[in-house]
N, C-alpha and C positions, 0 to 999 in steps of 0.2 A: 504493500500500500504506500503510495506517495505521500509526501508531507502535505501537499495541497488537498488531496482527497481525504486525508485523515481529518482535516479541519472542516472542510465544506460538506463532506458526505454525512448525511444524518445518521446518527446511531439509532438503534431500535428504541422506540419510546419506552421509558421505564414506568412501571406502575407508580401512582401518585405517592404511595408510601415509601418509595425508594428514591425520590428526588431530594437529595440531601441539601437543605438550605445552607448547611455549614460549608459545603464545597462551593456553592454559588457565592456566598459571602467572602470566602477566601479569594476566589477569582476576581471579584469586584475590588477587593482590597489591593490585589496585585495591579489591577488596572489603574487604580488611583496612584500607586507609586510610579507607574509608567508615565502618567500625566505629569507628575512632579519631575520625572526624568526629562521629559520634553522641555519643560521650563528651564531646568538647569542646563540642558543642551543649548537652548536659545541664548542664555546668558553667557555660556562658554563661547559661543560664536560671536556674540555682540561685543564681548570684551577682547576678542581676538586672542583667546587663550588656548584654542584647540591644538596648536602646534607646539605648545610649551613642553610637552613630554615626548621625546623623540624615540622612545622605545615602547614596545608593547610587552608588558610583563604581567600576565594575568594573575599570577600568584604573588610574586615578590613586590609588585607594584602597589600592593595594598598599603604598605607603610611608606610614608613620605620620608625624605631625609630628616634625620634626627640630630645631626651634628653640623657644625660649621663646615667641616671638611666634606661631609656628605652633600651639603648644599652647593659647595664650590664645584664638586665633581659633576653634579647634575647640571649646574649652570654652564660648565665647560662643554658638556655634550650639546646643550642648546646653542652655545656660541658657534658650534660647527655647522649648525643648520642654516639653510637658505634664508629663513625668516629673520634670524638675527643679523646675518650679513647684509641683507638687502633692505630690511625694514627697521630693525631695532638695534642697530649698532650703537654701542655706548650705553645701553640699558644697564641700570644698576641691579645688584642682587635683590634689593628690596622690591624693585619693580617686577623683577622676574618672579619672585615669590607670589605676587598678586595674581599674575596670569597662571602660574602653576596651580594655584589653589583651585580654580574653577575646573580645569581639566582633570585634576586629581579627584575632585568631588564628583564630577560627572562619571568617571570610571568606577569610583567606589560605589556610587549609587547603582550602577549597572550590575556590579557583583552582588550587591544586596538584593536586587530584584531576583537574580538567579537563585540565591538561597531562599528567598521568600516564596519562590515557586517550588523549588526542588524538595525542600525539607517537608512542607505539608503534603506534597504529592506522595512522598515515601510513606508518611504516616497514614494517610487515607488509604493508600494501597495496602499497607500492612494490616490495617484494621478491616479490610475488605468492605469499605464504605463507598467505593466508586461504583456507580451503576454500570450494568453491562453495556458495552459499546462505547464508553467514554474514555477508556484507558488510552487507545491509540490517539485520540484527539488531544488529551492532556500531554502525552509524550511529545506530540508534534508541536504543541505550544512551547514546551520546554526547549525543544530543538530550535524553534524560531528565535527564542531568546538568546541562545548560544550563537546562532547565525548573526544576530544583530550586533553582538560584540565583534565578530570577525569583520562585518561590513563597516563598523565604526573604525577599526584600524585600517581597513582598505581605504576608507575616506581620508584618514589622517595621512596615510602614506603619500597620497596624491599631492600634498603640500610640503612634503619633505624632499622633493626632487629639485629641479632647477628653479621652478617658479614657486615662491612661497605662498601659494593660495590653494585652499582645498577645492577640489573639483565640485562645481555646483551640480553636476550630474550625479556624482556619488553622494553628495549631501541629500539630494532628492530621494535617492534610494534609501538612505539611512533614516531620514525623517518619516517617509511614508511607510516603511516597514514598522516603525514604532506605532504609527496610526493604525496599521492593519492589526497589530498585536492587541491594541486596545479594543478594537471592534470585535476581534475573535474571542477575547476574554469575556466581553459583555454578552456576546451572542451565546457562548457556551453556558454562562451563568443563567441566562434567560431560558435556555433549553432545559436546564436542570430544574428550574422553578416552575416553568409553564409548559414544558413539553416542546417537541420539535416544531419549528416553523420553516416555511419555505421563503425564498427570496422572490418577492413580487417584481413585476415590471417597473412599478413606481420606485421601489427601493433600489433596484439596479440602476435606474436612470439617475436617482439622487446621488448614489455613491460614485457613479462615473463622473458626474459633474463635480462632486466634492473632491475626488481624486485629482482631476485636472487642476482644480484650484490650489490644492496643497502642493502639487508638483510645481506650479507656477510660483507659489510662495517660496518654495525652496530655491528655485532659480533666482528669484529676486534677492533672497538672503545671500546666496552663494556668490552672486556677482555684485553685491552691494548696490543693486539697482535702486533701492529705496532712497538713496542719497541724490539721485539725478535731478528729480523734480520735487522740491519740498512745497508742493501746492496741490490743491484739489478744488474743483474737479478737473481743471485744465492742466495741460502740460505745456509750459512755455506760453501760456495765454490762449492755447488752442485745445479743442477737444482731442485732436490727434496731433502730436508734435510735428513741427516742420523739420525736414531734413534729418531723419533718424539714423542716417548712415547705414543704409541697407547692406546686408551681407549676402553673398552668393555662395551656394544656391539659396533660393528664397526660403526653403523650409527651415534653414538654420536660424532665421530671425526669431522663430518661436522658441528656440532653445538657447541661442548664444548672443542675441542682441538685447542688452539690458534695457534699452528704451522700449522696445516692443514687448518684452516680457513684463515690464512694469505696467504698461498700458493694458495688456491682456489680463493681468492679475487684478487690476482695478475693476474692470467691467465684467469679466467672467464671474466675479463674486456675486453679482446680482442674479445671474442665471442659476448658479448653485443655490443661492439663498431661496429663490422662488421654488425650486424643486424640493428643498428641505422643508419649506413651509407647507407645501402640499403633503409631504410625508407626515408632518406633525398633525395636520388636519385629519388625515386618514387614520392616524393612530388614536386621535381623540374620538373619532367615530366608532372605534373598536373598544372604547371604554377606558383608554389611558388618559390621564389628566396631567399629573405633575411633570412627567418627562417631556411631553409635547410643548407645554408652556415654557419649561426650562430651555428647550431647543429654540423657540422663537425669541426669547429674551437674550440668549447667547448670540444668536444671529445679529440682532440689533447691536449688541455690545461689540461684536466682532467688526462690523462695518465701521462703527465709530472709532474703534481702536485702530483700524487700518488707516483711516483718514488722519487720526492723531499721530500715528507713527510717521507718516509722510511729512506732515506739517511741522512736526517737532524736530525734523532732521534725524529721525530714527533714535529717539530717546530710549535709553536702555530699558527702563522699567515698563514703558508703554509697549515696546516691541516684544519684550519677553512675555508680557501679559497677553498680547495678541497671539503668540504662538501657543500659550497655555490654553486659551479659550478655543483655539482650533482643535486641540485634543479633546476638550469637553464636548465640542460639537460632534466629533466622531462618536464619542460615548453615547450621547443622546440619540444620534441618528441610528446607531446600531440597535438601541433599545426600541425605538419607534418602528424601525424596519421589521424587527422581530414581531412586534405586536400585530402589525397588519398582515404578516405572513402566517399567523397562527390559525389553526383550523377553527371554523365557526363552532361556537359552543363552549370554547375555553372561557373560564370565568374571568371577568374583568379585573 
């Protein structure tokens, strides 16, 4: 069984008496930590801290330098990196410690998520409390978490070569895998509590639109495109900016042209929001209340935060909140999509 089929293929429905709410609560708690991870990752990127640790040490990297000589050795490794040579030459050790902290915290939180998933999984498994058909899915989710760590290092490595900038393409993969993990955790938790649900056409359309928007957002972040036009709704006083310096072939503008990517991210947001509002309305018709209302409020907040991010010149706390709200939108969208895909007759 492939990893994707293990997550998306429905397990046999378990009797109501064997849908353990404890497992669903655990999965929701892990999803909440992943949301925090997304926020910390955003701060790491915004403070340009992501390349401060030039080695991937999954075990020994847990402990930061504890002595002056240890810090000097770590700093010496960083000085040999392209980022120090081309961007931060002359940086003091104190300044280096500031950027080191956020990358170290990001990696530490990733390790914590792994333990927060693996240890309860072992316990529930040993206690034989996992319903039939869910073990492959839970193992696949654990594997996805491990894959996320590998992709994180793959992303960092792209900035340790000649050009000291992380690939925006790899950043998009890393961020959207985190979003997928949140959605998969919430969907699985919902299956455990409410039984299996199918993915409807409306849910699929909403998630495709949301995926496009989050990919565009990652491109904007990775290329620092948010700094180009600190205004809204216009760009350079126009709805569409003059002379965006087109790239050939034309399709590359959607991926590699920061002006076009920022423009698309601005306006595709409303298409995605419209579909997500439709999703929330459909969920309310199926008896859900709090989650659809939360989704609508989050969408309004997200649009406001996006505008504020641009107009503030990408202020750190605003931009980090913008990324965190995106993760919460994924959470609520997954819950709403599950509700409308449940068989008729399931209790509200």
